[in-house]
C-alpha positions in Angstrom: 30.4 58.6 -2.1 33.8 59.3 -0.6 34.8 58.0 2.8 35.9 60.8 5.1 39.1 60.1 7.0 38.6 60.0 10.7 41.5 60.8 13.0 41.2 57.6 15.0 41.7 55.5 11.9 45.0 54.8 10.2 45.0 55.7 6.4 45.9 52.2 5.4 42.7 50.9 7.0 40.6 52.9 4.5 42.6 51.5 1.6 42.0 47.9 2.8 38.3 48.6 3.1 38.2 50.0 -0.4 40.0 46.9 -1.8 37.7 44.5 0.0 34.6 46.4 -1.1 35.8 46.2 -4.8 36.0 42.4 -4.7 33.2 40.5 -6.5 30.7 38.5 -4.4 31.4 34.7 -4.3 28.4 32.5 -5.0 28.4 29.0 -3.5 28.5 26.0 -5.9 25.3 25.1 -7.6 23.0 23.0 -5.3 25.2 23.5 -2.2 22.5 25.2 -0.1 19.9 22.7 -1.1 22.1 19.8 -0.2 23.1 21.4 3.1 19.4 21.9 4.1 18.5 18.4 3.1 21.3 16.8 5.1 21.0 19.0 8.2 17.8 17.4 9.6 19.3 13.9 9.0 22.4 14.7 10.9 20.4 16.5 13.7 18.0 13.6 13.9 20.8 11.0 14.2 22.6 13.1 16.7 19.4 13.7 18.7 18.6 10.0 18.7 22.1 9.2 19.9 21.7 11.6 22.8 18.2 10.3 23.6 19.5 6.7 23.7 22.4 7.7 25.9 20.1 9.6 28.2 17.7 6.7 28.5 20.7 4.4 29.4 21.9 6.8 32.1 18.4 7.1 33.6 17.9 3.3 33.5 21.3 2.7 35.1 20.6 5.3 37.7 17.3 3.7 38.6 18.9 0.2 38.7 21.6 1.4 41.1 19.2 3.4 43.3 20.4 6.9 42.5 16.8 8.1 42.4 15.4 5.7 45.0 15.8 5.4 48.8 19.2 4.4 50.0 19.8 0.9 51.3 20.5 0.6 55.0 22.3 -2.0 57.1 21.3 -1.3 60.8 24.3 -0.8 63.0 23.2 -3.4 65.5 26.2 -3.0 67.9 25.5 0.7 68.6 21.8 0.1 68.5 21.8 -2.6 71.2 24.3 -0.6 73.3 22.1 2.5 73.1 19.0 0.4 74.1 20.9 -1.0 77.1 22.1 2.4 78.2 18.8 4.2 77.7 16.9 1.4 79.5 19.4 1.6 82.4 18.9 5.4 82.5 15.1 5.0 82.5 15.2 2.6 85.5 17.9 4.5 87.3 20.7 2.1 86.6 23.3 4.4 85.0 26.1 6.1 86.8 27.2 9.6 86.1 30.1 8.2 84.0 28.1 6.2 81.5 25.1 7.7 79.6 23.2 6.9 76.4 25.1 7.3 73.2 22.3 9.2 71.4 21.1 12.6 72.2 17.9 12.8 74.2 15.0 14.5 72.3 12.8 16.6 74.6 9.4 15.7 73.1 6.3 13.8 74.1 5.7 12.7 70.5 7.1 9.5 69.2 10.0 10.1 66.8 9.7 6.9 64.9 7.2 5.9 62.2 5.9 3.0 64.3 4.4 2.8 67.8 3.9 0.1 70.4 0.4 -0.7 71.7 -1.0 1.5 74.5 -0.1 -1.1 77.1 3.5 0.1 76.6 4.2 3.6 78.0 6.2 5.9 75.7 9.1 6.8 78.0 11.7 8.8 76.0 13.0 9.8 72.6 16.6 9.7 71.4 18.3 10.7 68.1 21.7 10.2 66.4 22.1 11.7 63.0 19.4 10.0 60.8 18.6 7.3 63.4 15.8 7.9 65.9 14.8 5.8 68.9 11.5 5.6 70.8 11.9 4.0 74.2 8.9 2.2 75.8 8.4 0.7 79.2 6.0 -1.9 80.7 6.7 -2.7 84.3 10.4 -3.5 84.5 10.7 -4.3 80.8 11.9 -1.8 78.2 11.6 -1.9 74.4 13.3 0.3 71.9 12.1 1.0 68.4 14.8 2.4 66.1 14.1 3.9 62.7 16.2 5.2 59.8 15.0 6.4 56.5 15.7 4.0 53.6 15.3 0.3 52.6 16.7 -2.7 54.4 19.8 -4.0 52.5 18.7 -7.6 52.9 21.5 -9.0 50.8 24.1 -7.3 53.0 22.7 -8.9 56.2 23.6 -12.4 57.3 21.5 -15.1 55.6 21.1 -17.0 58.9 18.9 -14.3 60.3 16.5 -14.0 57.4 13.0 -15.1 58.0 9.5 -13.7 57.7 7.0 -12.6 60.4 3.3 -12.8 59.6 4.2 -13.0 55.9 6.5 -10.0 55.9 10.3 -10.1 55.4 12.4 -9.8 58.6 15.8 -10.3 60.0 16.0 -11.6 63.6 18.5 -12.4 66.3 16.5 -14.4 68.8 19.4 -14.5 71.3 19.6 -10.7 71.5 15.9 -10.1 71.0 16.4 -8.0 67.8 13.9 -7.8 64.9 14.6 -5.8 61.8 11.7 -5.1 59.4 10.8 -2.6 56.7 8.1 -0.1 57.7 6.9 2.2 55.0 10.0 4.3 54.0 12.0 3.4 57.1 14.2 0.6 58.4 12.8 -0.4 61.8 14.8 -2.3 64.4 13.0 -3.5 67.5 15.2 -4.4 70.5 13.7 -6.0 73.6 11.1 -8.3 72.0 11.4 -11.8 70.7 10.3 -12.6 67.1 7.2 -14.4 68.5 6.3 -11.3 70.6 6.6 -9.1 67.5 4.4 -11.6 65.6 1.8 -11.5 68.3 1.8 -7.7 68.4 1.4 -7.6 64.6 -1.5 -10.1 64.8 -3.3 -8.1 67.5 -3.1 -4.8 65.7 -5.9 -3.8 63.3 -5.0 -3.8 59.6 -5.5 -1.1 56.9 -3.8 2.1 57.9 -3.4 1.6 61.7 -1.5 -0.6 64.1 2.0 -1.5 65.1 3.6 -0.7 61.8 1.1 1.9 60.6 0.6 1.6 56.9 4.0 -0.1 56.4 5.1 -3.4 55.1 3.0 -3.4 51.9 6.2 -2.5 50.0 8.3 -4.9 52.0 5.8 -7.7 51.4 6.5 -7.4 47.7 10.2 -7.8 48.3 9.9 -11.2 49.9 10.1 -13.2 46.7 13.1 -11.1 45.3 15.4 -11.8 48.3 14.5 -15.4 48.9 12.8 -15.3 52.3 11.1 -18.5 53.5 7.3 -18.5 53.6 5.7 -17.9 57.0 
């Protein structure tokens, strides 16, 4: 069969094709294919194992550093206490037009935190600032704020002097400022306006199981007590 010249091709292209077509086929050395097939799975297996080990190391390190877990939180106590004071003053009519709460008021009758105070405390207002929520309660002339932020308490980053336990659960307290920090379910909860003893009494009065002051909470936090060196209650 003769190749017919096409106008879009140069004549020398046909000559090259003819020359290449006349060359004999080249066979691989004897046993080359068998050796290649035998070695390929070994190489692939070692490579796959290397990648698997590396992947396990990355996942393990990620879990250890908390990449896939909840973030650790150190409550910003200065802004929290200031917000409590200003929202309490606003509740009782003690704020001027110049000063106002730092957080944005949330127009809702529902509590915005994962924990609630007993019915003797009236739920007065909700506030929010980024990921931090505040539920303000009142009983007579007293006010209590419950702040909550998603995450786990970074116990090691908080001063050792304030570490304690309340009713067997890890806590950080500032008795002079009436601040109690605890872990409730998946949120860091900071109570402002109650002494540690008052919080302990509330916890003791509330029913267990899945109800009460801290809802289901603190079961995870209870398991952390031994790892961060809290004293026994």
